[in-house]
Each structure stands twice: as C-alpha cells, then as structure tokens.
C-alpha positions in Angstrom: -4.8 25.6 -46.6 -2.6 27.3 -43.7 -6.1 28.8 -42.4 -7.6 25.2 -42.1 -4.4 24.0 -40.4 -4.5 26.9 -37.8 -8.3 26.1 -37.1 -7.6 22.5 -36.6 -4.9 23.3 -34.2 -7.0 25.5 -32.3 -9.8 22.8 -32.1 -7.2 20.2 -31.0 -6.0 22.3 -28.1 -9.7 23.0 -26.9 -10.3 19.4 -26.9 -7.2 18.5 -25.1 -7.8 21.2 -22.4 -11.4 19.9 -22.2 -10.2 16.1 -21.6 -7.9 17.3 -18.9 -10.6 19.3 -17.1 -12.9 16.2 -17.3 -10.3 13.8 -16.0 -8.9 16.0 -13.2 -12.7 16.4 -12.0 -13.1 12.6 -12.2 -9.9 11.9 -10.3 -11.2 14.4 -7.6 -14.2 12.5 -7.1 -12.4 9.3 -5.8 -12.5 8.9 -2.1 -8.9 8.2 -0.7 -8.3 8.3 2.9 -4.9 8.3 4.2 -3.6 6.3 7.4 -0.4 6.6 9.3 0.7 3.9 11.9 3.8 3.3 13.9 5.0 0.1 15.9 7.8 -0.2 18.4 9.2 -3.8 19.5 12.4 -3.8 21.4 14.7 -1.8 19.2 12.9 -2.3 16.0 10.3 0.3 14.5 7.8 -0.3 11.8 6.2 2.4 9.9 3.1 1.8 7.8 1.2 4.6 5.9 -1.6 3.5 3.5 -4.2 4.9 1.2 -7.4 3.3 1.4 -9.3 3.2 -2.1 -12.8 2.6 -2.8 -14.1 0.0 -0.2 -11.7 -2.7 -0.3 -8.3 -2.0 -1.7 -5.3 0.0 -0.5 -1.7 0.9 -1.4 1.0 2.5 0.6 4.5 2.6 1.9 5.8 0.2 4.7 9.3 0.4 6.5 11.0 -1.8 9.1 14.0 -0.4 10.9 16.0 -2.9 12.7 17.6 -1.1 15.6 20.1 1.6 14.1 21.8 -0.6 11.8 19.4 -1.5 8.8 16.1 -1.2 7.4 13.7 -2.7 4.8 11.4 -0.3 3.0 9.0 -0.6 0.0 5.5 -0.7 -1.0 2.3 -2.6 0.2 -1.0 -3.0 -1.5 -3.6 -5.4 -1.2 -7.4 -5.8 -0.2 -9.4 -4.9 3.1 -12.2 -7.3 4.0 -14.1 -6.3 7.1 -11.4 -5.9 9.9 -8.5 -7.7 8.2 -6.1 -6.2 5.8 -4.2 -8.6 3.6 -1.8 -7.9 0.6 2.1 -8.0 -0.3 4.9 -6.1 0.9 7.4 -5.4 -2.1 10.8 -4.2 -0.9 14.6 -4.1 -1.6 16.5 -5.8 1.2 19.0 -3.6 3.2 22.2 -3.4 1.4 20.6 -4.0 -2.0 19.7 -7.3 -3.9 16.7 -8.5 -5.7 13.3 -7.1 -5.0 11.4 -9.1 -2.7 7.7 -9.9 -2.0 6.4 -10.9 1.5 2.7 -11.5 2.3 1.3 -9.2 5.1 -2.0 -9.7 7.2 -3.2 -7.2 9.6 -6.1 -7.4 12.0 -7.9 -4.2 13.1 -8.7 -4.5 16.7 -9.2 -1.5 19.3 -7.8 1.1 17.0 -4.7 -0.9 16.5 -3.3 -3.2 13.6 -2.0 -6.4 14.7 0.7 -8.0 12.4 -0.3 -11.6 12.0 1.9 -14.7 11.3 1.0 -17.7 9.3 2.5 -20.5 7.2 3.8 -19.1 3.9 3.6 -21.1 0.7 5.2 -20.1 -2.8 3.2 -20.7 -6.1 4.6 -19.8 -9.2 7.1 -17.6 -7.3 4.5 -15.6 -5.5 4.6 -16.1 -1.6 1.2 -16.1 0.3 -0.2 -17.4 3.2 -1.3 -21.0 3.0 -5.0 -21.2 2.2 -6.9 -23.1 4.9 -4.3 -22.4 7.7 -5.2 -19.7 10.0 -3.2 -16.6 10.2 -2.2 -16.1 14.2 -2.8 -12.5 15.6 -2.3 -13.7 19.3 1.2 -13.0 19.5 1.8 -10.1 16.8 5.4 -9.3 15.6 4.2 -5.6 15.7 1.1 -3.7 17.0 0.6 -0.5 15.0 -1.0 2.6 16.7 -2.5 5.2 14.5 -0.5 8.5 14.3 -1.5 11.9 13.2 0.6 13.7 10.7 
C-alpha cells in the first residue's frame, strides 16, 4: 500500500511540473508591449505606462501629480481602436477616500497621445463618455510624449 502511495505522489509531482512548464511556455507566447508616456502642463505632470495586450486591449498605471502638493494614481484599462485609446482610470483620490472610476480617451497623433474631453454620463454607477457626443481632442488637458525607460 505504501509503495502505491509513493508512486502516485511521484506521478502527481511529474504532472504538476509538466503543467507548470506548459503554462509558462504558453504565457511566453503572449505579445505584450509596454509604453511609457509623460505630459507636463503648467505645474501638473501626468505619467502613463501601459501594456498593450493582443491587438485591441491594454492595462497599466496612470498618475497625475498636481504641482508639489497632491496626486491621483491608479490603474487604467480598456480598448484600443485604431488611433483611439478608450478606457477607465481607477484611482484612490489624494488623501484617501473611496476608489473612483473616471473615463479616459486618448488620441494618437504624431507620436503623441492627446487626452480628450467629453460629456460624461453615469449609468448604473459606471461613468463613461456620452454615446453619440464626440470627444474633443482640440484643446487637450495633457499632451503625452513617449519616453524611453
């Protein structure tokens, strides 16, 4: 009986090792590309780094520093459609408080990302840009330049 238990433990160990190797190889095949951007407007600085997943999805970190006094930082995620990047910014406001969600829209133009503005609607507690109303990129809050790390 002990011999059977020892053989089954060995077999389980080999199966686990095989599964780890297979899944780590599968993860290595994902094409992820990381981008770093910075925007400065007056005394405010915004930092954005995101990872592009597959062809149309992204996630990453976004931080807005308001002068030397405070900052909002959190994560961004969403979709990429052509030269437009749309998603949500999830952050904890400076000084604590409840986790907030804010829509974000960026337009890629001439190796820059322009942060757009639009009318925000809230449906079932989720803010997003109002459908049918265009997002304005003509006077962006931030103009992001790609930086190399």
